[in-house]
N, C-alpha and C positions, 0 to 999 in steps of 0.2 A: 591075470598078470599083475605082479606086485608093483607098488609105486616106484621102487628102485629100478626094476627092469623097464618100466615104462619110460622113466627119465633117461635111462641108458639108451633105449631105442630112439628117443627123440633127439638125443645128442648126436647119435650116429647119422640120423637123417639130416640134421643141420650141417654136420661136418661134410657129408657127401654133397649137399646142395652148395655149400661154400666152395668146394673143390670144382664143381661144374661151372659155377659162376666165375671163378677165377680163370678157368680156361677160356671162357667166353670174353672176359675182360681183356685178356692178353691177345685176343684175336680181333683187334680193332679194325683191321682191313677187311674183315669178313662181316662184322656186325654193323659197321658204320657208326657215325657220331651219335645219332639220336638213340639208337638201341644201346649203345655203349653207356650213355649217361643213365638210362633207366636201369640197366643191369648194375651199374655202380650204386644206385640208390638201393636196389634190392640187396646187394652185397653188404652195404652199410647196415641195413636193418637186421640182416642175418648175423653180422658181427656183434651187434648190440644184444641180440637174443642169445648168442653163444656165450657172451660174458655173463648174462643173467643166469643161464643154466649152470655155469661153472663158478658161481659166486663163492661157493665154499672153498674153492682153491685159493681165492684171494684172502679169505678169512684166516686161512692157515699159513699164509705166506711168511709170517714172522714167528711161527711156532715150530717146535721140533728141531731135530738136527738136519744138517745139510750134507748129503754125500755128493759125489761127482755128478751123478745123474740128475739129482734134484737141482743142483746149481745150474747145470746146462739147460734144463727144462725151464727154469725160472727166467734165465737170461733171454732165451729165445722167445718165450711168451711175452715178456715185457717189451722187448724190441719190436715184436710183431704187432702188439697192440698200439704202440707209438706210431709205427709205419702206417697201419690202417687208419688211425685217426688223422694223421697229417695228409695222407693220400686223399681221404674223403673230403677234408677241408679244402685242399687245393682243387680237387675235381669240381666241387660245388661252386667254388669261386670262379670257375671258367664255364659253368653250365649255361647253355643257351636254350635248353629244351626241358629238361626234367625239373630243375629248380632255378629258373631264370631270375627270380627275385633275390637270389644270393650272389648273382654275378657281380664281380668287382669287390668282394670282401677283402681281397689282397691284390697287390699289383700283378698284372698278367704275366710280365716277364719273370717274376719270382715264381708264381704258381705253376707256370707251364713246365719249367725245368724241374722244379721240386716234384711235381706230379709224375713226370717221366721217370725220375730216379727212384722215388719212394715206392712207386707201384711195382717196380722190378725188385726192389728190396723186399717188399711184402710177398712177392711171388716166391723168392728164395726162402724167406723165413717161414712162410706157411708150409712149404714142403718139408723143410727141416723139422718143423713142429709135428707134421704128420708122421715123418719117419721116426721121430723119437718115441712115438706111441706104437709103432708097428710090432716090436717084439712082444709087447703085452697083448696086443690084439690077436696075434697068431699063436700065442702060448698054448691055447687050448686045443690046437690042431694035433698036437703030439706026433709031429713028423719024425721019421727016422733020420739019423745023421746023414745017410746017403742022400735022402730026398732034400734035406736042408742044404747040402753042398750043391746039388744040382740047381735048385732054385736060386741060391746065392750067385752061382756062376751066370745063370741066365740074366738075372737082374743087374749083375755087374756089367755084362756085355751091353745090355740096353742102356744102362747108365753111361757107359762110355760113349755111345752114340749121342746121348743127350748132352754130355759135356762138349762134344765136338760141335753140335748145333748151337749150344750156348755161346761158345767162342766165335763160331762162324757168323752168327747173327749179330755180333757186336754188343751183346748184353753188358759186358763189363764196362763199356763206354757209357752206357746209360746209368749204371750203378754209381760211377764215380764222376758224374757231371762233366764228362769229356765232350759231349755233344748236346746242343740245345733242343734238337728235334729227333723223333724216331724215324728211322729210314725203313719204311715198310714196302713190301712187294705186293702191290695190289693185283698183279696178274697171277699170283700163285693160287692154286686151287684151294678152296676152303678146307677140304678134308686134310690136305697136306699141312696147312697151318696148324690145325688142331693136333695132328699127329706129332709134329715137331714140338709143339708146346707140351704135349703129354710126355714125350721122351725127356725133355728138359726137366719136367716135373719129377719124373721117375728118378733122374740122377740125384736131385737134392733130397728126395725122400729116402733113397738108398744110403746116401751119406748120413742122414739123420738116424736111420736104423742101425747102421754100423757103429755110429758114435754111441748110441744107447747101449748096444751090446758090449762095447768096450768099457763103458762106465759100470755096467752090471758085473762084468767079469772082474773089474778092478775091485768091486765091492764084495767079491766072493760068491756071486750068484751065477749059476749055470745059465 
């Protein structure tokens, strides 16, 4: 296997691991506080590794021309990196188990609500980021138009359920600092928590994929 293919495989493994850890982080009522903190540390390390693996992208950020797709991708990536950094900082400032020596780096009242809001922004932006790359990832499958239409309809329906769950669970309130604490259902079955998070994830990934296709079509690409 060539070096390029090896790097590509490693990037996909890191992306998959980050997605799994994101679902675990969003299931606080299932993992509990201690495991949540350690998963957060693992996610922070993976984010750093992800940036190292994609360092060439940053090197080319100010080079070349920008079309609609490149602008959208750059904006989402930069916002996502900022959300990750601030979420990790706030989480470590509240840590009592994984990194207790960092506890109190910032006022608790500030970090608690910032962590709540920014972690959900990171959830949305990471799935938009994933969705923006889906058209490229599936381009090699060479699906017929009928199959593409069927799959699009299926994922659109699943995304509709995800949007309903997103609104029902009050996520917009977390995003826009309307509430200081998360209201979690600790009696809900663990598998149902993960399923709901997966459906909400699918909604934003679907939005990202459709946005990527619109940008590509606007640029004259099929």
